[in-house]
C-alpha positions in Angstrom: -0.1 0.0 0.0 1.3 3.5 -0.9 1.6 6.4 1.2 -1.2 8.0 -0.8 -3.6 5.4 0.8 -2.7 6.4 4.3 -5.2 9.2 4.8 -8.2 7.3 3.6 -7.3 4.5 6.2 -7.0 6.9 8.9 -10.2 8.3 8.2 -11.9 4.8 8.2 -10.4 4.0 11.5 -11.6 7.4 13.1 -15.2 6.7 11.7 -15.3 3.3 13.3 -14.3 4.7 16.6 -16.7 7.5 16.3 -19.7 4.8 16.1 -18.5 3.1 19.2 -18.1 6.5 20.8 -21.8 7.2 20.4 -22.6 4.0 22.2 -20.5 4.7 25.5 -22.5 6.6 28.2 -22.2 10.2 28.0 -20.2 10.9 31.0 -17.5 8.7 29.8 -17.3 9.5 26.2 -14.6 12.0 26.1 -12.1 9.9 27.9 -12.7 6.8 25.9 -12.3 8.9 22.6 -8.9 10.0 23.7 -8.1 6.5 24.8 -9.0 4.8 21.5 -7.3 7.6 19.3 -4.0 7.0 21.4 -4.3 3.3 21.1 -4.9 3.5 17.4 -1.8 5.9 16.9 0.4 3.4 18.9 -0.9 0.3 16.9 -0.3 2.2 13.4 3.4 2.9 14.6 3.7 -0.8 15.6 2.5 -2.1 12.4 4.3 0.2 10.1 7.4 -0.8 8.3 9.9 1.9 6.7 7.0 4.3 6.7 4.5 2.1 5.0 1.3 0.4 6.1 0.5 -3.0 4.5 -3.0 -4.6 3.7 -2.4 -7.0 6.5 -1.8 -4.2 9.1 -4.9 -2.2 7.8 -7.1 -5.2 8.5 -5.5 -5.6 12.0 -6.3 -1.9 12.7 -9.8 -2.5 11.5 -10.4 -5.4 13.7 -8.9 -3.3 16.7 -11.5 -0.7 15.9 -14.4 -3.2 15.9 -13.1 -4.6 19.3 -14.1 -0.9 20.5 -17.7 -1.8 19.8 -17.3 -4.4 22.5 -16.0 -2.2 25.0 -18.7 0.2 24.3 -21.4 -2.3 24.7 -19.9 -3.5 28.1 -19.8 -0.1 29.3 -23.5 0.5 28.4 -24.4 -2.7 30.3 -22.6 -1.8 33.3 -24.2 1.7 33.3 -27.6 0.1 33.2 -26.9 -2.1 36.1 -25.5 0.7 38.3 -28.2 3.2 37.4 -30.7 3.7 40.2 -34.2 2.6 39.5 -36.4 5.3 38.2 -38.9 6.4 40.9 -42.4 7.8 39.8 -43.1 10.7 41.7 -46.6 11.4 42.7 -47.6 15.0 43.7 -46.0 17.3 41.2 -47.7 20.3 40.1 -48.2 19.4 36.5 -49.9 16.0 37.5 -52.5 18.1 39.6 -53.2 20.5 37.0 -53.4 17.4 34.3 -55.8 15.4 36.5 -58.0 18.5 37.0 -58.0 19.2 33.3 -58.8 15.6 32.6 -61.7 15.8 35.1 -63.0 19.0 33.6 -63.1 17.5 30.1 -64.8 14.2 31.0 -67.4 16.3 32.9 -68.0 18.7 29.9 -68.2 15.8 27.4 -70.8 14.2 29.6 -72.8 17.3 29.8 -72.9 17.2 25.7 -73.9 13.5 25.7 -76.7 13.2 28.6 -80.1 14.1 26.9 -81.5 15.7 30.0 -78.4 18.2 30.2 -78.8 18.9 26.5 -82.6 19.7 26.9 -81.7 22.0 29.7 -79.1 23.8 27.6 -81.4 24.1 24.9 -84.1 25.7 27.3 -81.3 28.4 28.4 -80.4 29.1 24.7 -83.8 29.6 23.2 -85.4 32.9 24.1 -89.1 32.5 25.4 -91.6 35.2 25.6 -91.6 37.2 28.9 -94.7 37.3 31.0 -95.8 33.6 30.5 -97.7 31.8 33.4 -98.7 28.1 33.6 -101.9 28.1 35.6 -102.9 25.2 37.8 -105.8 24.4 40.0 -104.8 25.1 43.7 -107.5 22.5 44.9 -106.1 19.6 42.8 -102.4 20.0 43.0 -101.6 16.4 42.8 -102.9 16.0 39.3 -100.5 17.7 36.8 -103.2 18.7 34.3 -106.2 20.5 36.2 -107.7 22.9 34.0 -110.6 21.7 31.8 -111.3 22.8 28.2 -114.6 24.4 29.6 -112.8 26.5 32.1 -110.3 27.6 29.3 -113.0 28.9 27.1 -114.6 30.6 30.0 -111.4 32.5 30.9 -110.6 33.2 27.2 -114.2 34.6 26.5 -114.2 37.1 29.7 -112.2 40.2 29.5 -109.2 39.8 31.8 -107.4 42.6 33.5 -104.1 40.9 34.1 -103.9 38.7 31.0 -104.1 39.4 27.4 -104.2 36.0 26.0 -104.5 32.4 26.8 -103.5 29.0 25.2 -104.5 25.3 25.9 -103.0 22.1 25.4 -103.7 18.4 26.5 -101.4 15.4 26.3 -102.4 12.2 25.0 -101.1 8.9 23.8 -102.1 8.1 20.2 -101.5 6.0 17.5 -99.6 7.8 14.5 -99.5 6.6 10.9 -97.5 8.0 7.9 -96.2 6.4 4.7 -97.2 2.8 5.6 -95.3 3.3 9.1 -97.3 2.7 12.3 -96.3 3.7 15.7 -98.5 3.7 18.8 -96.1 5.2 21.2 -96.4 8.9 20.5 -97.2 11.6 23.1 -99.4 14.0 21.1 -100.2 17.6 22.5 -103.6 18.6 21.1 -103.1 22.4 21.5 -105.1 25.5 20.5 -103.9 27.3 17.3 -102.5 30.1 19.0 -100.0 28.2 21.2 -96.8 29.0 19.6 -97.5 32.5 18.9 -98.3 32.9 22.8 -95.3 31.3 23.8 -93.1 33.0 21.2 -90.9 29.9 20.5 -89.1 29.6 17.1 -90.4 26.8 14.7 -87.9 25.8 12.2 -88.8 24.7 8.6 -92.3 26.2 8.9 -92.3 27.9 5.5 -94.8 25.9 3.6 -98.1 26.7 1.7 -101.1 26.5 3.9 -103.8 25.9 1.3 -105.5 23.1 3.1 -107.7 23.1 6.1 -106.0 20.3 7.7 -104.6 20.7 11.2 -101.0 21.7 11.6 -98.3 19.3 13.5 -95.0 20.7 15.0 -92.6 18.0 15.7 -90.1 17.7 18.6 -86.6 17.4 17.7 -86.2 13.9 19.1 -89.2 12.6 17.2 -87.9 14.4 14.1 -84.5 12.5 14.3 -86.0 9.3 15.7 -88.8 8.8 13.4 -87.8 10.9 10.2 -84.0 10.5 10.3 -83.6 14.3 10.6 -84.9 14.8 7.0 -84.6 18.5 6.2 -87.7 18.1 3.8 -90.1 16.7 6.3 -92.1 20.1 6.2 -95.3 19.5 4.1 -95.5 15.8 4.9 -98.9 14.5 6.1 -99.3 12.2 9.2 -102.5 10.5 10.5 -103.6 10.8 14.2 -106.3 8.1 14.4 -108.9 9.1 11.8 -107.7 12.7 11.2 -104.9 13.7 9.0 -102.5 16.7 9.7 -99.7 18.5 7.9 -96.2 18.8 9.4 -95.3 22.4 9.4 -91.9 22.5 11.6 -89.8 21.3 14.2 -89.1 22.7 17.7 -86.2 21.9 20.1 -87.0 19.5 23.0 -87.9 21.0 26.2 -87.2 24.5 24.9 -90.0 26.0 27.2 -90.1 23.9 30.4 -93.7 22.9 30.1 -94.9 19.6 31.7 -95.7 16.6 29.7 -93.5 14.3 27.5 -94.5 15.5 23.9 -93.4 14.1 20.6 -95.8 16.2 18.4 -97.8 19.3 18.8 -101.3 19.1 16.9 -102.6 22.6 16.5 -106.3 22.8 16.2 -108.8 25.7 15.9 -110.5 27.1 19.1 -113.9 25.3 18.1 -112.2 21.9 18.2 -110.5 22.3 21.6 -113.6 21.4 23.5 -112.4 18.0 24.1 -112.9 15.9 27.4 -110.3 15.8 30.1 -108.2 18.2 31.7 -105.3 19.8 30.2 -102.6 22.9 30.7 -103.4 26.5 30.3 -100.6 29.0 29.5 -101.4 32.6 30.0 -99.6 35.9 29.1 -99.5 38.8 31.6 -100.8 42.1 30.3 -98.9 45.4 31.2 -100.9 45.8 34.3 -100.1 42.1 35.4 -96.5 42.5 34.8 -96.4 45.7 37.1 -98.5 43.9 39.7 -95.8 41.0 39.5 -92.9 43.5 39.9 -90.8 41.3 38.1 -88.8 42.2 34.9 -88.6 38.9 33.6 -91.4 36.3 34.4 -90.7 32.8 33.4 -93.2 30.0 33.2 -94.3 29.0 36.5 -97.3 27.7 38.4 -100.2 29.9 39.3 -102.9 29.0 41.7 -106.4 30.8 41.2 -108.8 31.3 44.1 -111.3 28.7 45.0 -113.9 30.5 42.6 -112.9 29.2 39.1 -114.0 32.3 37.3 -112.1 34.8 39.9 -108.9 35.6 38.3 -107.7 38.2 40.6 -106.0 35.9 43.1 -102.5 36.4 41.6 -99.9 35.1 43.8 -96.2 36.4 43.4 -94.5 35.0 40.4 -90.7 34.1 40.6 -88.7 33.4 37.7 -87.2 29.9 37.3 -83.4 30.0 37.8 -81.1 28.7 35.2 -78.5 26.1 36.1 -75.8 28.9 35.9 -77.6 31.0 38.3 -78.3 28.0 40.6 -74.5 27.1 40.6 -73.4 31.1 41.2 -75.8 31.2 44.2 -74.4 27.8 45.7 -70.6 29.0 45.0 -71.2 32.3 46.6 -72.8 30.3 49.7 -69.6 28.0 49.7 -67.2 30.9 49.6 -69.0 32.5 52.7 -68.9 29.2 54.6 -65.2 28.3 53.6 -63.8 30.2 56.6 -65.9 28.3 59.1 -64.7 24.8 57.6 -61.1 25.4 57.0 -58.2 27.7 57.5 -57.8 30.1 54.6 -54.2 30.8 55.5 -51.4 29.6 53.5 -48.7 29.0 56.3 -46.4 31.2 58.3 -42.5 31.4 57.5 -39.9 31.2 60.2 -37.3 32.8 57.9 -37.6 35.2 55.2 -38.1 33.8 51.8 -36.4 36.7 50.0 -33.8 34.2 48.5 -36.6 32.7 46.3 -36.9 34.3 43.1 -39.8 36.3 42.0 -40.6 34.0 39.1 -41.0 31.0 41.6 -43.4 33.3 44.0 -45.4 34.1 40.7 -45.5 30.5 39.7 -46.6 29.4 43.1 -49.7 31.9 43.2 -50.3 31.0 39.4 -50.7 27.1 40.5 -53.2 28.1 43.2 -55.2 30.2 40.7 -55.0 27.6 38.1 -56.4 24.9 40.3 -59.4 27.3 41.3 -60.0 28.2 37.7 -60.2 24.3 36.5 -61.9 23.2 39.9 -65.0 25.6 39.6 -66.1 24.8 36.1 -65.7 21.1 36.8 -67.9 21.3 39.7 -70.4 23.0 37.6 -70.6 20.5 35.0 -70.5 17.6 37.5 -73.4 19.1 39.3 -75.5 19.8 36.0 -74.7 16.0 34.9 -76.0 14.8 38.2 -79.0 17.1 38.4 -80.1 17.1 34.8 -78.5 13.9 33.5 -81.6 11.7 33.9 -84.8 12.4 32.1 -86.8 10.7 34.6 -86.0 13.4 37.4 -88.3 16.3 37.5 -87.3 19.8 37.2 -87.8 20.9 40.7 -85.8 17.8 42.0 -83.0 18.5 39.4 -82.6 22.0 40.6 -82.3 20.8 44.3 -79.8 18.2 43.2 -77.7 20.6 41.3 -77.8 23.2 44.1 -76.7 20.5 46.7 -73.8 19.1 44.4 -72.7 22.6 43.7 -72.7 23.9 47.4 -70.6 20.8 48.6 -68.6 20.5 45.4 -67.4 24.2 45.6 -67.0 24.0 49.5 -65.0 20.9 49.8 -63.2 21.4 46.5 -62.0 24.9 47.9 -61.1 23.1 51.1 -58.9 20.6 49.2 -57.3 23.5 47.0 -56.2 25.3 50.0 -55.0 22.2 51.8 -53.1 20.9 48.9 -51.7 24.4 48.5 -50.3 24.3 52.3 -48.6 21.0 51.6 -46.6 22.3 48.5 -43.1 23.3 48.7 -42.9 27.0 47.9 -39.8 26.4 45.7 -40.7 23.4 43.7 -44.2 23.1 44.3 -44.1 19.5 45.0 -46.1 17.9 48.1 -43.9 17.3 51.1 -43.6 13.9 52.3 -42.0 11.7 54.8 -43.9 12.8 57.9 -42.2 12.5 61.4 -43.6 12.9 64.8 -41.6 15.3 66.9 -42.0 16.1 70.6 -44.8 14.9 73.2 -48.2 16.1 73.7 -47.7 16.7 77.3 -45.1 19.2 76.5 -46.9 21.4 73.9 -46.7 24.3 76.0 -43.3 24.0 76.9 -41.5 22.7 73.6 -42.6 22.3 70.0 -44.9 19.3 69.4 -46.1 18.1 66.0 -45.2 16.7 62.8 -42.6 17.5 60.4 -42.7 17.0 56.6 -39.6 17.3 54.3 -39.5 18.4 50.6 -38.2 15.6 48.6 -36.1 17.9 46.5 -34.4 19.2 49.6 -35.6 22.8 49.6 -37.9 23.1 52.6 -39.0 21.6 56.0 -42.7 22.0 57.1 -43.6 22.0 60.9 -47.4 21.3 61.6 -48.3 21.8 65.3 -50.2 19.1 66.9 -52.3 21.5 68.9 -52.5 25.2 67.9 -51.1 27.6 70.5 -50.7 31.3 70.7 -47.1 31.0 69.9 -47.4 28.3 67.1 -50.8 28.5 65.7 -50.3 27.7 62.0 -47.8 25.5 60.1 -44.4 26.9 59.4 -42.0 26.7 56.5 -38.3 26.6 57.1 -35.6 26.9 54.4 -33.1 24.1 54.2 -29.3 25.2 53.4 -27.1 23.2 51.0 -25.7 21.0 53.7 -28.9 18.9 53.5 -28.5 18.0 50.0 -26.4 15.0 50.7 -29.6 13.5 52.1 -31.4 13.2 48.7 -30.7 10.5 46.1 -32.0 12.8 43.3 -30.4 16.2 42.7 -32.0 19.1 44.1 -34.2 20.8 41.1 -33.9 24.5 41.3 
C-alpha cells in the first residue's frame, strides 16, 4: 500500500471509533475517545514498516476498531446495572393540573351527551316570551293537568285585567301513521292554534304553503330525528292521528320552554275543536298591568294558583322566575365561599425565615398554580352538578334544581378546602407535595416545647412544621428553608 492510501485508512479508523463513541454512556465518552485515538496511533506505529502500512496491517487495525464496539457495549451494560431505579413521583404540580383538566373535559363531554342536560341547555339558549304563566288549580295540586277545556274557554271569552291571551293543550297517547309506518307510542299534545304565537318559540322549517284546512303538526326534535331520520324536507308531509290527517309544519327543540308533559308532536287545532273531554294545561300571558303587579322584569313559566272560585282571576300570587343552572351554581358558589372560613383555614402558612432568596418567578409560579387549580375546579364542579341534576330525563325539574344546588354547594365548599389544603402542603420552591412525615415532641410538653409533625420536601428545599395543637405562639404551620448542607440526604439532585 502506498503512502497516498494512508489518509483514507486513517479516516476509516476514526469513523469506526466514532460509531463506538456514540454507544458509550455520555459521562465517559470524552475519556474513551482520547483513549482509543491514542491506542490506534500506537498500533499504527507498531504495524508500520519503513513508513509504509501493508494490507495485513490495515485489516488488523480495523479489527482493533471493531473491538472498540465490544468495549462500548460492555460499558453500556454496566451503566444500566448501576443506574438507580427510576422512581415515579406522585404529587408534582403538573400532575395535579393534568388530573383537574382531564376531570373537566370528562364532565364537559358528559354534559354534551346526556339528553337531560342537552334539553336544559337548549332551554337556556332558546329565548322565550316574557310574562308567561302556567295556570294550575290550587284545589287539585296532585294532578299535573287540572284545567278543563270548558274552564279555558270561560277565561278566554271573559275580559281579563291581568292577562291578554290564553292557550290550551292536552297530552294524550295516540296512534300515529305515515307512509305505511305505524307507531303507537307517540305523546301528542292537542293544542290551540295560538299556542306557539303565545309562547313565542321559534319553529324551524315552517315556511310551507297552507292551502288546505288540515290541522298543523309541529314535531319535537327528538321525534324528528328518531322517526324521520332528521330529514330536512319533512315540512309538508302528512301524518294521520287516528282518523284525522294533519300536515307537518316545523320542528321545535326538545324542552325549549319547560312545560310539563312528554310531547313528541304538537297538533294545533282551531279554537272550536279544543272543547275536548279531559283536563289539560293553560298557558297565560300577562298584560302590562299584570307585569307591573308582579314586579318582576322577566317572568318565566311557573305555577299559578287561582282562588277557590274558578272564574275569579284576581287571586294572583307572586310569580318568581325559574333560575337557570348557571344562576343556581353561582348562588351555591357564593354560599360556599361564605362558609369556607368556618370549615377550613384560609391561611397559606407562616414562614420562620424570610423567603427573599426565592426568585420572584418562583413566587409568581406558586400563586399561578393556586389560581390554576381554582380556575379548573370551579367549572368542573358546575358540569358535574349539571350532569347529576339534569342527566336523567326521569328526574323532575324541581328535583333536578335541588340536586344541582346540593352538588354545587358541597362541591365548591369541599373543592376549595382541598385546593387550600393541597397548597399548604406544596413546597414554595418546587411546588411538590412534602412527604416523609415524622412525629416530633410530646403532647404533654406542647406548652413548653414544640410538638407536632415535620414533613420534608423531597427536593431538599424546605421543611414543614405542623403543630399538633395550635397555641398562641405556634398557631399555624411554618416553613423553614434548608441550606445546601442538607442536599447529601437526597438521592436525586436538587431541582432548582
